[in-house]
C-alpha distance (Angstrom), angle and dihedral (degrees) to the residues before:
residue distance angle dihedral
M1 . . .
R2 3.79 . .
C3 3.77 121.3 .
L4 3.78 134.5 -178.7
L5 3.78 114.8 -156.1
L6 3.82 109.1 -161.4
A7 3.82 112.8 -163.8
L8 3.76 110.0 161.8
E9 3.80 109.4 171.8
N10 3.78 117.8 -106.4
T11 3.78 103.4 -142.6
G12 3.78 90.8 -169.0
A13 3.81 92.5 62.3
S14 3.81 123.2 89.7
L15 3.80 119.3 -90.6
L16 3.79 89.1 -114.7
E17 3.81 92.3 55.4
R18 3.82 93.2 46.9
R19 3.81 91.7 49.5
M20 3.80 92.5 48.5
E21 3.80 91.9 47.6
A22 3.79 93.1 48.7
R23 3.81 92.4 49.8
M24 3.79 92.2 48.1
V25 3.82 93.4 49.4
L26 3.83 90.8 49.4
T27 3.83 91.1 48.0
V28 3.83 92.8 49.2
A29 3.83 91.3 47.1
C30 3.82 92.8 50.4
V31 3.78 93.3 47.0
M32 3.83 89.9 49.7
R33 3.76 93.2 48.7
D34 3.79 97.7 42.0
G35 3.80 94.5 42.8
G36 3.84 90.9 66.1
R37 3.85 98.7 -137.4
M38 3.79 100.1 82.5
A39 3.78 132.6 50.0
P40 3.82 110.6 -151.9
F41 3.79 128.6 -162.1
V42 3.82 116.6 -173.2
V43 3.79 127.8 -151.5
C44 3.82 113.5 -159.8
S45 3.78 137.7 166.3
R46 3.81 116.7 -85.2
G47 3.80 107.6 -109.0
G48 3.83 92.6 9.8
M49 3.79 125.7 132.5
L50 3.82 92.7 -99.1
E51 3.80 99.6 55.9
D52 3.82 98.4 72.5
A53 3.81 91.2 45.9
L54 3.79 91.7 52.5
R55 3.80 91.3 49.0
A56 3.83 91.1 49.6
Q57 3.81 90.3 51.8
K58 3.83 90.2 47.0
M59 3.82 87.1 -125.2
P60 3.83 116.7 166.6
H61 3.77 105.3 -109.0
L62 3.74 149.2 151.3
A63 3.79 120.9 -138.2
A64 3.82 106.5 -150.2
G65 3.80 128.6 -163.8
T66 3.76 126.3 -126.4
G67 3.79 129.1 -98.7
F68 3.79 136.4 51.8
S69 3.81 96.2 -72.6
A70 3.81 92.7 49.0
E71 3.80 91.0 49.6
A72 3.82 91.4 49.2
L73 3.81 91.1 50.1
A74 3.84 90.3 48.1
A75 3.81 90.5 51.4
L76 3.83 92.1 50.9
R77 3.82 91.3 48.7
L78 3.79 91.8 48.9
R79 3.80 90.9 47.7
W80 3.81 90.1 53.6
Y81 3.80 92.2 44.1
C82 3.85 92.4 51.0
R83 3.77 97.4 39.5
H84 3.87 95.6 111.6
W85 3.80 96.6 45.1
R86 3.80 111.2 107.7
G87 3.83 93.2 -162.3
L88 3.81 128.5 24.1
L89 3.78 135.6 178.3
I90 3.82 116.1 -153.9
Q91 3.80 115.4 -163.5
T92 3.81 117.7 -174.7
F93 3.83 125.7 -164.2
G94 3.80 120.0 -152.2
Q95 3.76 132.5 -8.4
A96 3.79 96.0 -71.9
S97 3.82 92.6 67.5
V98 3.83 100.9 46.4
S99 3.83 97.0 89.2
L100 3.79 94.0 46.8
G101 3.81 91.8 50.6
N102 3.80 91.8 51.1
T103 3.82 91.7 46.7
V104 3.82 93.1 52.1
R105 3.78 91.7 49.9
R106 3.83 92.7 50.2
L107 3.81 88.8 52.7
R108 3.81 92.6 56.3
P109 3.81 127.2 76.4
K110 3.78 112.4 -80.4
G111 3.79 116.2 -93.5
T112 3.81 95.8 19.3
T113 3.81 100.3 94.0
L114 3.78 136.8 64.8
L115 3.79 117.0 -159.0
A116 3.82 126.2 -159.9
H117 3.80 131.5 170.9
A118 3.79 128.5 -155.8
F119 3.80 131.8 -157.1
L120 3.78 107.3 -176.6
M121 3.80 105.1 179.5
S122 3.81 111.5 5.9
P123 3.81 135.8 16.0
P124 3.82 121.7 -113.2
S125 3.79 114.4 -74.3
R126 3.80 115.1 -85.1
N127 3.84 93.9 -116.4
L128 3.85 88.9 61.0
L129 3.81 96.3 48.8
Q130 3.78 93.7 84.4
G131 3.77 141.2 66.5
R132 3.77 122.2 -1.0
W133 3.83 97.6 -7.1
L134 3.79 91.5 52.8
R135 3.81 90.5 51.2
T136 3.82 89.1 49.7
L137 3.79 90.2 52.8
A138 3.79 93.3 46.6
A139 3.81 90.2 52.3
G140 3.82 89.1 71.6
D141 3.81 118.8 101.9
C142 3.79 94.7 -133.3
I143 3.84 138.5 9.8
L144 3.79 117.7 -155.9
C145 3.80 112.9 -151.1
G146 3.78 122.9 -158.4
S147 3.81 92.7 -151.1
G148 3.76 142.9 9.3
H149 3.81 88.1 -104.6
V150 3.80 91.6 61.2
R151 3.81 91.5 45.0
D152 3.83 92.6 50.0
R153 3.78 92.8 47.8
L154 3.79 91.8 53.3
A155 3.79 92.2 43.8
E156 3.82 88.3 58.7
H157 3.79 87.1 68.8
Q158 3.81 95.8 55.1
I159 3.81 94.4 -107.1
D160 3.82 94.4 126.7
V161 3.78 97.3 81.6
Q162 3.78 132.2 132.4
T163 3.76 113.0 -79.2
P164 3.86 116.5 -176.6
Q165 3.82 92.9 -162.8
G166 3.78 94.5 49.8
P167 3.82 128.3 93.9
S168 3.81 93.4 -94.9
E169 3.78 140.5 -8.8
R170 3.76 91.3 -70.0
R171 3.80 131.6 55.0
L172 3.79 95.2 -148.6
R173 3.78 113.3 74.8
L174 3.78 125.3 179.7
L175 3.78 115.1 -127.3
P176 3.80 112.9 -137.2
P177 3.80 107.9 -105.0
C178 3.78 112.5 -108.0
V179 3.78 140.9 -179.4
D180 3.79 113.7 -96.0
G181 3.79 120.2 -119.2
E182 3.80 94.8 -107.8
S183 3.79 92.6 56.7
A184 3.79 90.9 47.8
R185 3.80 89.0 59.6
L186 3.83 89.0 61.4
L187 3.81 93.7 65.3
D188 3.79 91.4 97.4
V189 3.82 94.5 56.9
T190 3.82 116.0 116.2
P191 3.81 107.6 -145.7
A192 3.80 121.6 -139.0
A193 3.79 120.8 -105.9
A194 3.80 116.5 -126.5
G195 3.78 106.4 -122.7
A196 3.81 127.7 -164.2
G197 3.78 110.9 -74.2
E198 3.81 92.3 4.3
R199 3.80 119.4 130.4
F200 3.78 110.4 -96.5
I201 3.85 109.4 -135.4
F202 3.79 124.3 -154.0
C203 3.79 117.7 -171.0
M204 3.82 137.1 -173.1
R205 3.81 136.4 -168.2
E206 3.85 129.1 -135.0
S207 3.76 90.5 10.4
L208 3.84 100.4 159.8
L209 3.81 97.9 56.4
P210 3.83 123.7 103.2
R211 3.80 113.9 -77.5
S212 3.79 91.2 6.3
G213 3.80 93.3 137.5
A214 3.80 94.3 -122.9
T215 3.81 94.1 131.6
L216 3.82 88.2 48.8
V217 3.80 87.2 56.6
T218 3.81 92.5 53.2
R219 3.83 89.9 52.0
A220 3.79 90.3 50.5
M221 3.79 88.6 49.3
A222 3.85 88.5 55.8
A223 3.80 88.0 56.4
L224 3.83 91.5 49.7
W225 3.80 90.2 48.4
Q226 3.80 89.8 66.8
R227 3.80 93.5 56.8
T228 3.81 120.6 94.7
D229 3.80 97.5 -173.8
L230 3.79 97.3 70.0
P231 3.78 130.7 99.4
P232 3.84 117.2 -118.5
W233 3.83 108.8 -70.4
E234 3.82 141.5 -177.0
V235 3.80 137.0 -171.9
R236 3.81 120.8 -141.7
L237 3.81 118.8 -165.6
Y238 3.81 118.3 -160.9
G239 3.79 130.2 -173.9
G240 3.80 141.0 69.6
G241 3.75 127.8 -94.1
D242 3.80 143.1 114.2
R243 3.82 99.0 -87.8
F244 3.79 99.1 86.0
T245 3.80 95.7 110.3
E246 3.79 92.6 43.8
V247 3.78 94.6 51.6
F248 3.83 94.1 42.2
E249 3.82 93.3 49.1
E250 3.81 89.9 48.3
A251 3.83 90.6 51.4
R252 3.83 91.7 46.8
A253 3.82 91.9 50.2
L254 3.82 89.4 52.0
G255 3.81 92.8 45.0
V256 3.81 97.3 -121.9
T257 3.83 102.1 113.8
S258 3.81 91.5 110.8
R259 3.82 88.9 64.3
L260 3.85 97.2 42.5
S261 3.82 130.5 82.5
L262 3.82 121.1 -171.3
L263 3.82 103.0 -161.8
G264 3.82 105.8 172.1
D265 3.79 128.9 -139.9
Q266 3.78 117.1 -27.0
D267 3.80 134.4 -174.0
C268 3.77 122.6 -111.9
D269 3.81 95.4 -96.1
V270 3.82 92.2 54.1
M271 3.81 90.6 46.0
K272 3.80 89.7 53.5
T273 3.78 89.6 58.6
A274 3.84 93.1 41.8
L275 3.81 94.0 50.3
G276 3.80 90.7 45.6
Q277 3.83 88.1 59.6
A278 3.82 94.7 48.7
H279 3.77 130.7 87.4
A280 3.83 103.5 -158.9
F281 3.82 139.2 16.1
L282 3.80 128.4 -135.3
V283 3.81 125.9 -149.9
P284 3.81 103.9 172.9
G285 3.85 99.9 149.0
S286 3.79 129.6 121.8
S287 3.84 102.5 -164.4
P288 3.82 113.9 128.6
E289 3.80 88.3 -149.4
E290 3.82 97.1 53.2
A291 3.78 115.5 147.1
P292 3.84 115.0 -109.4
V293 3.84 91.3 -123.5
T294 3.85 88.6 65.4
L295 3.79 89.2 66.6
W296 3.80 105.0 28.0
A297 3.81 103.4 42.3
G298 3.81 94.8 79.2
P299 3.88 97.8 46.1
A300 3.82 89.0 44.5
A301 3.77 89.6 55.2
G302 3.81 91.3 49.8
L303 3.80 97.0 -104.9
P304 3.82 124.3 139.6
A305 3.82 107.8 -114.2
I306 3.78 131.8 -143.1
V307 3.83 107.6 -155.8
S308 3.81 132.9 -174.3
R309 3.80 112.2 -119.9
G310 3.81 100.8 -119.0
P311 3.83 134.0 139.4
L312 3.83 95.4 -98.7
H313 3.79 95.2 47.3
E314 3.80 92.9 45.8
E315 3.79 89.6 49.9
R316 3.82 94.2 49.6
L317 3.80 91.5 45.9
R318 3.77 97.3 43.9
G319 3.78 109.1 140.1
C320 3.83 93.2 18.5
E321 3.82 102.2 56.7
D322 3.82 90.7 138.3
A323 3.83 90.9 63.3
V324 3.81 92.6 82.4
L325 3.81 139.3 35.6
F326 3.80 106.9 -112.5
F327 3.81 125.5 -152.6
D328 3.81 131.4 -176.4
E329 3.80 109.9 -82.0
G330 3.81 113.9 -109.1
N331 3.82 94.9 11.9
P332 3.86 112.0 119.8
Q333 3.83 92.3 -174.0
A334 3.80 91.1 55.4
L335 3.82 90.0 48.3
A336 3.82 90.1 50.1
E337 3.81 91.3 51.0
A338 3.83 90.3 51.1
M339 3.80 91.4 49.8
I340 3.83 90.6 49.8
T341 3.78 90.6 48.6
L342 3.80 92.7 54.8
M343 3.80 92.8 46.1
H344 3.80 90.8 54.4
E345 3.81 102.1 38.4
A346 3.80 114.7 62.4
P347 3.85 94.4 172.4
L348 3.83 89.7 56.0
R349 3.83 90.2 50.3
R350 3.81 91.1 52.7
E351 3.80 92.7 46.2
L352 3.81 93.5 49.3
A353 3.80 91.4 46.4
L354 3.80 90.7 53.0
R355 3.80 94.0 46.7
G356 3.81 92.0 44.7
R357 3.78 93.0 56.0
K358 3.80 91.0 47.0
A359 3.83 88.7 52.6
V360 3.81 90.3 52.1
L361 3.79 91.9 50.1
R362 3.85 89.0 53.0
H363 3.82 91.7 55.2
L364 3.80 105.6 42.1
P365 3.82 119.3 152.2
D366 3.80 94.1 -117.2
D367 3.78 90.9 55.6
A368 3.78 92.3 49.3
A369 3.81 90.1 48.0
R370 3.82 91.6 51.0
E371 3.81 90.4 49.9
L372 3.78 89.8 50.8
C373 3.80 91.7 49.2
A374 3.82 90.7 50.4
F375 3.81 88.2 53.1
F376 3.81 89.9 50.8
E377 3.81 92.3 50.0
S378 3.79 91.7 48.5
W379 3.79 90.9 49.1
Y380 3.80 90.8 47.7
T381 3.80 91.3 50.9
R382 3.80 93.9 47.8
R383 3.76 88.5 59.6
G384 3.80 87.7 61.4
W385 3.78 94.9 -106.1
V386 3.80 116.3 134.2
V387 3.78 115.2 -121.8
Q388 3.79 109.9 -143.0
P389 3.81 130.9 167.6
E390 3.76 108.3 -91.6
P391 3.81 132.5 -175.4
A392 3.79 117.1 -109.1
A393 3.76 112.0 -84.9
A394 3.79 105.7 -103.5
P395 3.78 115.3 -149.8
P396 3.77 109.2 -110.5
K397 3.77 119.3 -118.3
E398 3.80 122.2 -104.5
K399 3.76 113.7 -94.5
S400 3.75 127.9 -175.5
G401 3.78 111.0 -102.3
D402 3.83 92.4 12.0
D403 3.79 124.6 118.7
T404 3.82 93.8 -156.3
P405 3.81 113.2 126.1
S406 3.74 123.4 -117.0
A407 3.81 124.3 -152.0
D408 3.79 92.8 -98.3
S409 3.83 101.4 32.8
């Protein structure tokens, strides 16, 4: 089974989203190649964060330039490269790859190509969901949505209609929520134990982004400040964003700056150390486009997590709701009560830490990628195409006068 994975980098997306997308594409490609039934070929942006990873994995790929002419040239090269394939699945990731996927399918013989799109964290921008681009998106056979929010946003534009040639009755299909690759790397962290008289440390990821819940945390801290029956405590907020002044001024107005640390964005190795020093993890946000690492980093590191009860969190934790301590979204008093509960109850902390790691192990990226590949194979077979083990698609060598892409072209 032949598969093109188109993952041109969307420079307008957040760094978190681009990282997550790149890791997911690489995971899917490796599972396809190593599983023996699918032969992947990846198209990425030249100089993007995915190119070096593909080269290190010796994954067949084409690094394409930016702009209309570069995309047209990439489409022609891919058309030439795929010319002998009787059946082909094209899977695009993100809004930057939609047009290229549609162009490649139009250049192939009719009825020989399946086209699917994926939006893992956020839907396409509103200014794109109209006119010609919207018609291009709707021409796909299937759209994989990383959350119910993404699916609902696309459904508003009449994309979710019956499609006889698609994988099911509906074009929009919800991807099973999974742990991102960065969180999976935190599974070997050994969390600190809160000893008697020791400072109890709460931490939080991506705290300076919109709707992160950081100001909610400062208000909960003000409620804790009034208690005299608590051990020494501190809150450490990690992550980049443009809300530093807002959060700091809120903390200063509430008089809790002495218990708050704003520590900025950190790489995975630093976060391993930071989470290993913490005792509990906070996930108070309400954004429907929150990065998976914001939720999963703490449970992956073995920390008990306090999580706001919102649609995205309930969706990602479906089937393992007892792995975290929920509180009412937007309620600082409820958050403060949950923080006090964790500080007082060591058995509950241990139980939540154990359940949280089990939940992470049930949602690893490799498992999600294998489930996605099984869906592709089933879809491929339902079209009447035989799925047979195929060798990985090796990038052809450059030849003079030949339009075939090389790995670095």
